[in-house]
C-alpha positions as protocol buffer text, in pm:
chain_id: "A"
residue {
  index: 1
  type: MET
  ca { x: 4207 y: -15681 z: 2165 }
}
residue {
  index: 2
  type: LYS
  ca { x: 4582 y: -15714 z: 2173 }
}
residue {
  index: 3
  type: ILE
  ca { x: 4803 y: -15416 z: 2253 }
}
residue {
  index: 4
  type: TYR
  ca { x: 5153 y: -15402 z: 2105 }
}
residue {
  index: 5
  type: LEU
  ca { x: 5415 y: -15185 z: 2275 }
}
residue {
  index: 6
  type: GLY
  ca { x: 5737 y: -15050 z: 2128 }
}
residue {
  index: 7
  type: THR
  ca { x: 5997 y: -14788 z: 2215 }
}
residue {
  index: 8
  type: ASP
  ca { x: 6361 y: -14697 z: 2212 }
}
residue {
  index: 9
  type: HIS
  ca { x: 6571 y: -14584 z: 2509 }
}
residue {
  index: 10
  type: ALA
  ca { x: 6386 y: -14253 z: 2546 }
}
residue {
  index: 11
  type: GLY
  ca { x: 6058 y: -14422 z: 2632 }
}
residue {
  index: 12
  type: PHE
  ca { x: 6193 y: -14741 z: 2788 }
}
residue {
  index: 13
  type: GLU
  ca { x: 6110 y: -14664 z: 3152 }
}
residue {
  index: 14
  type: LEU
  ca { x: 5763 y: -14531 z: 3071 }
}
residue {
  index: 15
  type: LYS
  ca { x: 5691 y: -14833 z: 2849 }
}
residue {
  index: 16
  type: GLU
  ca { x: 5779 y: -15067 z: 3135 }
}
residue {
  index: 17
  type: GLU
  ca { x: 5537 y: -14880 z: 3365 }
}
residue {
  index: 18
  type: ILE
  ca { x: 5265 y: -14885 z: 3100 }
}
residue {
  index: 19
  type: LYS
  ca { x: 5317 y: -15255 z: 3035 }
}
residue {
  index: 20
  type: THR
  ca { x: 5275 y: -15337 z: 3404 }
}
residue {
  index: 21
  type: TYR
  ca { x: 4970 y: -15111 z: 3427 }
}
residue {
  index: 22
  type: LEU
  ca { x: 4795 y: -15264 z: 3124 }
}
residue {
  index: 23
  type: LYS
  ca { x: 4870 y: -15622 z: 3228 }
}
residue {
  index: 24
  type: GLY
  ca { x: 4738 y: -15537 z: 3576 }
}
residue {
  index: 25
  type: LYS
  ca { x: 4408 y: -15445 z: 3409 }
}
residue {
  index: 26
  type: GLY
  ca { x: 4396 y: -15790 z: 3250 }
}
residue {
  index: 27
  type: LEU
  ca { x: 4470 y: -15671 z: 2899 }
}
residue {
  index: 28
  type: ILE
  ca { x: 4669 y: -15872 z: 2646 }
}
residue {
  index: 29
  type: VAL
  ca { x: 5000 y: -15693 z: 2593 }
}
residue {
  index: 30
  type: GLU
  ca { x: 5289 y: -15788 z: 2366 }
}
residue {
  index: 31
  type: ASP
  ca { x: 5611 y: -15599 z: 2420 }
}
residue {
  index: 32
  type: GLN
  ca { x: 5807 y: -15560 z: 2095 }
}
residue {
  index: 33
  type: GLY
  ca { x: 6106 y: -15391 z: 2261 }
}
residue {
  index: 34
  type: ALA
  ca { x: 6329 y: -15237 z: 2353 }
}
residue {
  index: 35
  type: PHE
  ca { x: 6397 y: -15499 z: 2616 }
}
residue {
  index: 36
  type: THR
  ca { x: 6698 y: -15325 z: 2772 }
}
residue {
  index: 37
  type: LEU
  ca { x: 6791 y: -14962 z: 2819 }
}
residue {
  index: 38
  type: ASP
  ca { x: 7040 y: -14893 z: 2540 }
}
residue {
  index: 39
  type: PRO
  ca { x: 7109 y: -14524 z: 2464 }
}
residue {
  index: 40
  type: GLU
  ca { x: 7234 y: -14619 z: 2117 }
}
residue {
  index: 41
  type: ASP
  ca { x: 6919 y: -14797 z: 1994 }
}
residue {
  index: 42
  type: ASP
  ca { x: 6689 y: -14657 z: 1725 }
}
residue {
  index: 43
  type: TYR
  ca { x: 6313 y: -14615 z: 1765 }
}
residue {
  index: 44
  type: THR
  ca { x: 6258 y: -14724 z: 1407 }
}
residue {
  index: 45
  type: ASP
  ca { x: 6360 y: -15081 z: 1491 }
}
residue {
  index: 46
  type: TYR
  ca { x: 6074 y: -15116 z: 1741 }
}
residue {
  index: 47
  type: VAL
  ca { x: 5811 y: -14891 z: 1586 }
}
residue {
  index: 48
  type: LYS
  ca { x: 5827 y: -15078 z: 1257 }
}
residue {
  index: 49
  type: ILE
  ca { x: 5753 y: -15405 z: 1435 }
}
residue {
  index: 50
  type: VAL
  ca { x: 5451 y: -15256 z: 1613 }
}
residue {
  index: 51
  type: ALA
  ca { x: 5323 y: -15099 z: 1290 }
}
residue {
  index: 52
  type: LYS
  ca { x: 5357 y: -15430 z: 1104 }
}
residue {
  index: 53
  type: MET
  ca { x: 5175 y: -15616 z: 1382 }
}
residue {
  index: 54
  type: VAL
  ca { x: 4886 y: -15365 z: 1386 }
}
residue {
  index: 55
  type: HIS
  ca { x: 4874 y: -15371 z: 1006 }
}
residue {
  index: 56
  type: SER
  ca { x: 4847 y: -15751 z: 1002 }
}
residue {
  index: 57
  type: ASP
  ca { x: 4596 y: -15769 z: 1291 }
}
residue {
  index: 58
  type: PRO
  ca { x: 4321 y: -15507 z: 1244 }
}
residue {
  index: 59
  type: GLU
  ca { x: 4169 y: -15598 z: 1581 }
}
residue {
  index: 60
  type: SER
  ca { x: 4487 y: -15493 z: 1760 }
}
residue {
  index: 61
  type: VAL
  ca { x: 4625 y: -15155 z: 1862 }
}
residue {
  index: 62
  type: GLY
  ca { x: 4969 y: -15025 z: 1941 }
}
residue {
  index: 63
  type: ILE
  ca { x: 5130 y: -14785 z: 2184 }
}
residue {
  index: 64
  type: ILE
  ca { x: 5467 y: -14651 z: 2080 }
}
residue {
  index: 65
  type: LEU
  ca { x: 5693 y: -14418 z: 2271 }
}
residue {
  index: 66
  type: GLY
  ca { x: 5992 y: -14200 z: 2208 }
}
residue {
  index: 67
  type: GLY
  ca { x: 6139 y: -13876 z: 2328 }
}
residue {
  index: 68
  type: SER
  ca { x: 5883 y: -13657 z: 2152 }
}
residue {
  index: 69
  type: GLY
  ca { x: 5671 y: -13926 z: 1988 }
}
residue {
  index: 70
  type: GLN
  ca { x: 5696 y: -13733 z: 1660 }
}
residue {
  index: 71
  type: GLY
  ca { x: 5938 y: -13953 z: 1468 }
}
residue {
  index: 72
  type: GLU
  ca { x: 5767 y: -14261 z: 1601 }
}
residue {
  index: 73
  type: ALA
  ca { x: 5427 y: -14148 z: 1468 }
}
residue {
  index: 74
  type: ILE
  ca { x: 5580 y: -14053 z: 1132 }
}
residue {
  index: 75
  type: CYS
  ca { x: 5746 y: -14394 z: 1105 }
}
residue {
  index: 76
  type: ALA
  ca { x: 5431 y: -14586 z: 1199 }
}
residue {
  index: 77
  type: ASN
  ca { x: 5212 y: -14388 z: 960 }
}
residue {
  index: 78
  type: ARG
  ca { x: 5412 y: -14512 z: 662 }
}
residue {
  index: 79
  type: TYR
  ca { x: 5230 y: -14846 z: 693 }
}
residue {
  index: 80
  type: LYS
  ca { x: 4900 y: -14888 z: 513 }
}
residue {
  index: 81
  type: GLY
  ca { x: 4614 y: -14931 z: 755 }
}
residue {
  index: 82
  type: VAL
  ca { x: 4806 y: -14771 z: 1041 }
}
residue {
  index: 83
  type: ARG
  ca { x: 4680 y: -14445 z: 1182 }
}
residue {
  index: 84
  type: ALA
  ca { x: 4915 y: -14327 z: 1455 }
}
residue {
  index: 85
  type: ALA
  ca { x: 4814 y: -14028 z: 1665 }
}
residue {
  index: 86
  type: LEU
  ca { x: 5060 y: -13827 z: 1869 }
}
residue {
  index: 87
  type: TYR
  ca { x: 5012 y: -13718 z: 2230 }
}
residue {
  index: 88
  type: TYR
  ca { x: 5275 y: -13534 z: 2430 }
}
residue {
  index: 89
  type: GLY
  ca { x: 5063 y: -13365 z: 2694 }
}
residue {
  index: 90
  type: GLY
  ca { x: 4797 y: -13101 z: 2714 }
}
residue {
  index: 91
  type: SER
  ca { x: 4430 y: -13152 z: 2649 }
}
residue {
  index: 92
  type: LEU
  ca { x: 4318 y: -13513 z: 2640 }
}
residue {
  index: 93
  type: GLU
  ca { x: 4052 y: -13413 z: 2388 }
}
residue {
  index: 94
  type: ILE
  ca { x: 4305 y: -13476 z: 2111 }
}
residue {
  index: 95
  type: VAL
  ca { x: 4337 y: -13837 z: 2229 }
}
residue {
  index: 96
  type: ARG
  ca { x: 3960 y: -13888 z: 2223 }
}
residue {
  index: 97
  type: LEU
  ca { x: 3926 y: -13730 z: 1880 }
}
residue {
  index: 98
  type: SER
  ca { x: 4210 y: -13942 z: 1738 }
}
residue {
  index: 99
  type: ARG
  ca { x: 4002 y: -14252 z: 1808 }
}
residue {
  index: 100
  type: GLU
  ca { x: 3655 y: -14113 z: 1746 }
}
residue {
  index: 101
  type: HIS
  ca { x: 3714 y: -13922 z: 1424 }
}
residue {
  index: 102
  type: ASN
  ca { x: 4027 y: -14088 z: 1283 }
}
residue {
  index: 103
  type: SER
  ca { x: 4001 y: -14443 z: 1413 }
}
residue {
  index: 104
  type: ALA
  ca { x: 4363 y: -14420 z: 1532 }
}
residue {
  index: 105
  type: ASN
  ca { x: 4503 y: -14764 z: 1600 }
}
residue {
  index: 106
  type: ILE
  ca { x: 4841 y: -14656 z: 1736 }
}
residue {
  index: 107
  type: LEU
  ca { x: 4900 y: -14401 z: 2010 }
}
residue {
  index: 108
  type: SER
  ca { x: 5241 y: -14238 z: 2003 }
}
residue {
  index: 109
  type: LEU
  ca { x: 5351 y: -14090 z: 2335 }
}
residue {
  index: 110
  type: GLY
  ca { x: 5624 y: -13832 z: 2388 }
}
residue {
  index: 111
  type: ALA
  ca { x: 5797 y: -13980 z: 2693 }
}
residue {
  index: 112
  type: ARG
  ca { x: 5997 y: -13665 z: 2765 }
}
residue {
  index: 113
  type: PHE
  ca { x: 5675 y: -13465 z: 2795 }
}
residue {
  index: 114
  type: VAL
  ca { x: 5424 y: -13708 z: 2950 }
}
residue {
  index: 115
  type: LYS
  ca { x: 5455 y: -13851 z: 3299 }
}
residue {
  index: 116
  type: PHE
  ca { x: 5313 y: -14192 z: 3389 }
}
residue {
  index: 117
  type: ASP
  ca { x: 4989 y: -14062 z: 3546 }
}
residue {
  index: 118
  type: GLU
  ca { x: 4911 y: -13852 z: 3241 }
}
residue {
  index: 119
  type: ALA
  ca { x: 5002 y: -14142 z: 3011 }
}
residue {
  index: 120
  type: LYS
  ca { x: 4760 y: -14368 z: 3203 }
}
residue {
  index: 121
  type: GLN
  ca { x: 4478 y: -14115 z: 3159 }
}
residue {
  index: 122
  type: ALA
  ca { x: 4550 y: -14080 z: 2788 }
}
residue {
  index: 123
  type: ILE
  ca { x: 4570 y: -14456 z: 2734 }
}
residue {
  index: 124
  type: ASP
  ca { x: 4252 y: -14527 z: 2929 }
}
residue {
  index: 125
  type: LEU
  ca { x: 4061 y: -14264 z: 2733 }
}
residue {
  index: 126
  type: TRP
  ca { x: 4209 y: -14380 z: 2403 }
}
residue {
  index: 127
  type: LEU
  ca { x: 4128 y: -14746 z: 2463 }
}
residue {
  index: 128
  type: SER
  ca { x: 3773 y: -14673 z: 2581 }
}
residue {
  index: 129
  type: THR
  ca { x: 3679 y: -14438 z: 2296 }
}
residue {
  index: 130
  type: PRO
  ca { x: 3507 y: -14612 z: 2006 }
}
residue {
  index: 131
  type: ALA
  ca { x: 3556 y: -14507 z: 1647 }
}
residue {
  index: 132
  type: SER
  ca { x: 3273 y: -14305 z: 1503 }
}
residue {
  index: 133
  type: THR
  ca { x: 3030 y: -14478 z: 1271 }
}
residue {
  index: 134
  type: ASP
  ca { x: 2936 y: -14150 z: 1103 }
}
residue {
  index: 135
  type: GLU
  ca { x: 2976 y: -14189 z: 728 }
}
residue {
  index: 136
  type: ARG
  ca { x: 3195 y: -13878 z: 699 }
}
residue {
  index: 137
  type: HIS
  ca { x: 3451 y: -14023 z: 943 }
}
residue {
  index: 138
  type: LEU
  ca { x: 3440 y: -14368 z: 785 }
}
residue {
  index: 139
  type: ARG
  ca { x: 3485 y: -14212 z: 440 }
}
residue {
  index: 140
  type: ARG
  ca { x: 3789 y: -14013 z: 552 }
}
residue {
  index: 141
  type: VAL
  ca { x: 3956 y: -14317 z: 705 }
}
residue {
  index: 142
  type: ARG
  ca { x: 3898 y: -14510 z: 380 }
}
residue {
  index: 143
  type: GLU
  ca { x: 4045 y: -14221 z: 183 }
}
residue {
  index: 144
  type: ILE
  ca { x: 4362 y: -14226 z: 394 }
}
residue {
  index: 145
  type: ASP
  ca { x: 4430 y: -14582 z: 282 }
}
residue {
  index: 146
  type: ASP
  ca { x: 4316 y: -14541 z: -78 }
}
residue {
  index: 147
  type: ASP
  ca { x: 4611 y: -14648 z: -297 }
}
residue {
  index: 148
  type: GLU
  ca { x: 4502 y: -14408 z: -571 }
}
residue {
  index: 149
  type: ASN
  ca { x: 4571 y: -14116 z: -337 }
}
residue {
  index: 150
  type: LEU
  ca { x: 4929 y: -14223 z: -281 }
}
residue {
  index: 151
  type: GLY
  ca { x: 5035 y: -14106 z: -627 }
}
residue {
  index: 152
  type: HIS
  ca { x: 4925 y: -13752 z: -546 }
}
residue {
  index: 153
  type: ILE
  ca { x: 5158 y: -13718 z: -249 }
}
residue {
  index: 154
  type: ILE
  ca { x: 5477 y: -13533 z: -336 }
}
């Protein structure tokens, strides 16, 4: 499994720590930027790349970061086949459920709310939690990507 990383300036330092941590565990990590700390950059530039990579490689996952993680998750979720879940602290149960029930393939972290140790815990749990094989969860994930449903969204 390949892990794509992407962030703007708000998550840059945390992304660098996460990248080192994941590579230290022997995981395959591809950093999609930002590559320098630039307070004027836009998260959309990097999140879109990660979302496209995860969309084109269903065996991969992504970790995106931003100040809150909210805009990043919204941006990523515009791509078919991408299910980005947001975590900005609190109970790790939400991280587990995002994988188990929703087969989330991108984890969006709020870098202004999550410190490195908490991010490590969330990432480890997220990566180690398998998606449910219960038909109700599989059906719901299929329904998310059903093109016919897109016309009903206003």
